[in-house]
C-alpha positions, 0 to 999 in steps of 0.5 A: 329383453333386448340383449347386446349379443344373440346367445347361441344354443350352446350358450356361447356369444353369437352375432351382435343384436341390432340394438345400438346407441343413436346418441346421448342426450345433453340435458340438465339432470342428476349427474351420471344418469344420462339418457340416450336414444336407442335404435332397434334396427333389426333387433331381436327381443323377448317378452318377459313375464306371462303371455297375455290371455287370448281375448274371448270372442267379441272382446277386445284384447286386454292389456298385457302383464308387461304394461301393468308392470310398467305402470306399477314401476312408474308409479313407484318411481313417482313416489320415490321422487316425491320422497326424495324431494321431501327428504332434501327439503328436510335436510336443508331445513335442519342444516339451516336451523343448525347454522342459524344457531351457531353463526354469530352476525351483529347484534339483535335489534332489541339489544344484545342477547349475549353481551359477553360475546362479540355478536349475537347468534343469527337465530335472534334476528327476526327475519331469520327466525321468520324464514325458519318458522315458515318452513318448519311446519310443512316439514314437521307435518309430514312426520309420522309422529311428533319429532323426538318421539319414536 
C-alpha cells in the first residue's frame, strides 16, 4: 500500500508521500479507464498480507503471498474480460435477430411472403438469415442449458 500522505502517530495527515503521477497515457480503450505512469521517488510503502516464511537452509526463497494474490487477481480479470466478450456478442446477436424480425426491406427473392404489406421482413432474405444462423450456434453453445429452459 502506498498512501498519498504519511499518517502521523496521532492519526492526523502528515507529509506528502513520494508518489506522484508522471503522466496519463493516451491510448485506445474503455472510456474513463485511463492508465498512468506513477513515479515512486522516495515513496514509503507497506506490504499487505502475511510476510512470506523464511527459507530453510539450502532452499531458495519462496514467492510471497503478494505474488500469489496478484496472479489470482489477474486470472480472475482475464476470465472477466472473456465473459464480457461473450456477453457483448450475445447481446449483439439478440439485437440483430430482433431487428431482422421487425424491419421491412423489399421483397423476398422467392416472391412476396406478406403480399398485404409494402415490403417483406428483413429475415426472409437469404443472406440475412445466413449471417444470423452463422452466429447463432456459437452463442447458444455457450449456454449452460437450452435457451428458454431454466
